C-alpha positions as CSV (number, residue, x, y, z in Angstrom):
1,M,76.7,110.7,93.3
2,T,72.9,111.2,92.9
3,Q,70.7,113.3,95.3
4,T,69.2,110.1,96.6
5,D,72.6,108.5,97.3
6,S,73.7,111.7,99.1
7,S,70.6,111.9,101.3
8,S,70.9,108.2,102.1
9,A,74.5,108.6,103.2
10,A,73.6,111.6,105.2
11,T,70.9,109.8,107.2
12,A,73.0,106.7,107.7
13,P,74.5,106.3,111.2
14,E,78.0,107.7,111.0
15,A,79.7,104.5,112.2
16,T,78.2,102.4,109.5
17,I,79.4,104.5,106.5
18,P,82.3,102.5,105.0
19,P,85.6,104.4,104.7
20,E,85.6,103.7,101.0
21,A,82.4,105.7,100.7
22,L,83.9,108.6,102.7
23,I,87.0,108.7,100.5
24,A,84.8,108.7,97.4
25,R,82.9,111.7,98.7
26,I,86.1,113.5,99.5
27,A,87.4,112.7,96.0
28,E,84.2,113.7,94.2
29,V,83.1,116.8,96.0
30,R,85.8,117.5,98.6
31,D,83.2,116.7,101.3
32,R,84.5,118.2,104.5
33,Q,82.0,116.3,106.7
34,A,83.1,113.0,105.2
35,Y,86.7,114.0,105.9
36,A,85.8,114.9,109.5
37,L,84.2,111.5,110.0
38,L,87.2,109.7,108.4
39,F,89.6,111.8,110.6
40,S,87.8,111.1,113.8
41,R,87.6,107.4,113.0
42,F,91.3,106.9,112.0
43,A,93.4,109.5,113.8
44,P,93.4,107.7,117.1
45,K,94.1,104.3,115.4
46,L,97.0,105.7,113.4
47,K,98.4,107.4,116.4
48,G,98.3,104.1,118.3
49,F,99.9,102.4,115.4
50,A,102.8,104.9,115.2
51,M,103.4,104.8,119.0
52,G,103.5,101.0,118.7
53,Q,106.3,101.5,116.2
54,G,108.4,103.4,118.7
55,M,107.3,107.0,118.1
56,T,106.6,109.4,120.9
57,A,103.0,110.5,121.5
58,A,103.7,113.9,119.8
59,E,105.5,112.3,116.8
60,A,102.7,109.8,116.5
61,E,100.0,112.5,116.5
62,D,101.9,114.5,113.9
63,L,102.2,111.4,111.7
64,A,98.5,110.6,112.0
65,Q,97.6,114.1,111.0
66,D,100.0,114.1,108.1
67,A,98.7,110.7,106.9
68,L,95.1,111.9,106.9
69,L,96.1,115.1,105.2
70,N,97.5,112.9,102.5
71,V,94.2,111.1,102.3
72,W,92.5,114.4,101.7
73,R,95.0,115.3,99.0
74,K,95.2,111.9,97.3
75,A,91.6,110.7,97.7
76,H,91.2,110.8,93.9
77,L,94.0,108.2,93.6
78,F,92.3,105.6,95.8
79,D,91.3,102.5,93.9
80,A,88.9,100.2,95.8
81,G,89.7,97.5,93.2
82,K,93.3,97.3,94.3
83,A,93.1,97.7,98.1
84,T,90.6,98.3,100.9
85,A,90.5,101.9,102.4
86,V,92.0,100.6,105.6
87,T,95.0,99.1,103.8
88,W,95.4,102.2,101.7
89,I,95.3,104.6,104.7
90,Y,97.7,102.4,106.7
91,S,100.1,102.2,103.8
92,I,100.3,106.0,103.7
93,A,101.0,106.1,107.4
94,R,103.6,103.4,107.1
95,N,105.4,105.2,104.3
96,L,105.5,108.4,106.4
97,R,106.8,106.4,109.4
98,I,109.6,105.0,107.2
99,D,110.4,108.5,105.9
100,A,110.5,109.8,109.4
101,A,112.8,107.0,110.6
102,R,115.2,107.6,107.8
103,K,115.4,111.3,108.5
104,A,116.0,110.6,112.2
105,K,118.6,108.0,111.2
106,R,116.7,105.2,113.0
107,T,118.3,102.7,110.6
108,R,118.9,100.1,113.3
109,D,115.2,99.1,112.9
110,L,115.1,99.6,109.2
111,P,118.3,97.9,107.6
112,E,119.5,99.7,104.5
113,D,119.6,96.5,102.5
114,L,115.8,96.4,102.7
115,W,115.6,99.5,100.5
116,Q,118.6,98.8,98.2
117,G,118.4,96.6,95.1
118,D,119.7,93.1,95.4
119,I,123.2,92.4,94.1
120,E,123.2,90.9,90.7
121,K,122.3,87.2,90.5
122,P,122.9,84.6,87.8
123,A,120.3,84.6,85.1
124,D,118.9,81.2,86.2
125,D,118.5,82.4,89.8
126,A,116.8,85.6,88.6
127,L,114.4,83.6,86.5
128,V,113.5,81.4,89.4
129,L,112.9,84.4,91.6
130,A,110.7,86.1,89.0
131,Q,108.6,83.0,88.6
132,S,108.3,82.5,92.3
133,A,107.1,86.2,92.7
134,A,104.6,85.7,89.9
135,S,103.3,82.5,91.5
136,L,103.0,84.2,95.0
137,K,101.1,87.1,93.4
138,D,98.6,84.7,91.9
139,M,98.3,82.8,95.1
140,L,97.6,86.0,97.1
141,A,95.0,87.1,94.5
142,S,93.1,83.8,95.1
143,L,92.5,84.5,98.8
144,P,89.1,85.8,100.0
145,E,89.2,89.6,100.4
146,D,88.9,89.5,104.1
147,Q,91.9,87.2,104.5
148,M,93.9,89.2,101.9
149,T,93.3,92.5,103.8
150,I,94.5,91.1,107.1
151,L,97.5,89.5,105.4
152,R,98.5,92.8,103.8
153,L,98.1,94.7,107.0
154,S,100.1,92.2,108.9
155,Y,103.0,91.5,106.6
156,Y,103.1,94.5,104.3
157,E,102.0,97.3,106.6
158,D,103.6,95.7,109.7
159,L,100.6,96.1,111.9
160,S,100.2,94.0,115.1
161,H,97.2,91.7,115.4
162,G,95.8,94.2,117.9
163,D,96.2,97.1,115.6
164,I,94.5,95.2,112.8
165,A,91.6,94.3,115.0
166,K,91.2,98.0,115.9
167,A,91.6,99.2,112.3
168,L,89.0,96.7,111.0
169,S,86.7,96.9,114.1
170,I,86.7,93.1,114.5
171,P,87.6,90.8,117.4
172,L,91.2,89.9,117.9
173,G,90.3,86.2,117.6
174,T,88.8,86.9,114.1
175,V,92.1,88.5,113.0
176,K,94.1,85.5,114.1
177,S,91.7,83.0,112.6
178,R,91.6,84.8,109.2
179,L,95.4,85.1,109.2
180,R,95.8,81.4,110.0
181,L,93.3,80.4,107.3
182,A,95.2,82.7,104.8
183,M,98.6,81.1,105.6
184,T,97.1,77.6,105.4
185,R,95.7,78.4,102.0
186,L,99.0,79.8,100.8
187,R,101.0,76.9,102.1
188,G,98.7,74.5,100.3
189,A,98.8,76.5,97.1
190,F,102.6,76.8,97.3
191,G,103.0,73.1,97.9
192,L,100.8,72.2,94.9
193,A,102.7,74.7,92.7
194,K,106.0,73.2,93.7
195,T,104.8,69.7,93.1
196,L,103.6,70.7,89.6
197,G,106.8,72.5,88.9
198,D,109.0,69.5,89.9
199,A,106.9,67.3,87.7
200,Q,107.6,69.4,84.6
């Protein structure tokens, strides 16, 4: 980062500095001020997310701290080309929550068969599944970034609409609208792909 970039970031209002920029500063120069800003911004949201998943306030606070400590340690691994900072941070928190649930034997909410490999399937079925997965990946990649982010947070990170709104600092109605648009696009793309596949 150049001296001009650093001074510009320093003078910008704290709330307007994107989390991606804060993570970059942590990765590049172990910037403690950037980490403090990131912590103050995300710790309450992560705590709320964890409590919404059934954790006590104390457990949720510990998880939020652990998640953000991992952000400090793994900042150099963040790739803005693969996910937004919000998605990346919440995926860290979600993985910690899963680990905690396993250790506490809370398997009633996390069935074991979700984490075990599928039983062997006939070759034809396996091929169909592989092709479907590849098609879905392509369809997801075609979504606008704002819709993709909300879809990931909702279905992959298991956040409620309210949690997503807080995490992205956008109205709840916007979350629902973008998610609805994303699902409409996916349904349309999937229907087209199925039609083309049946025609072959």
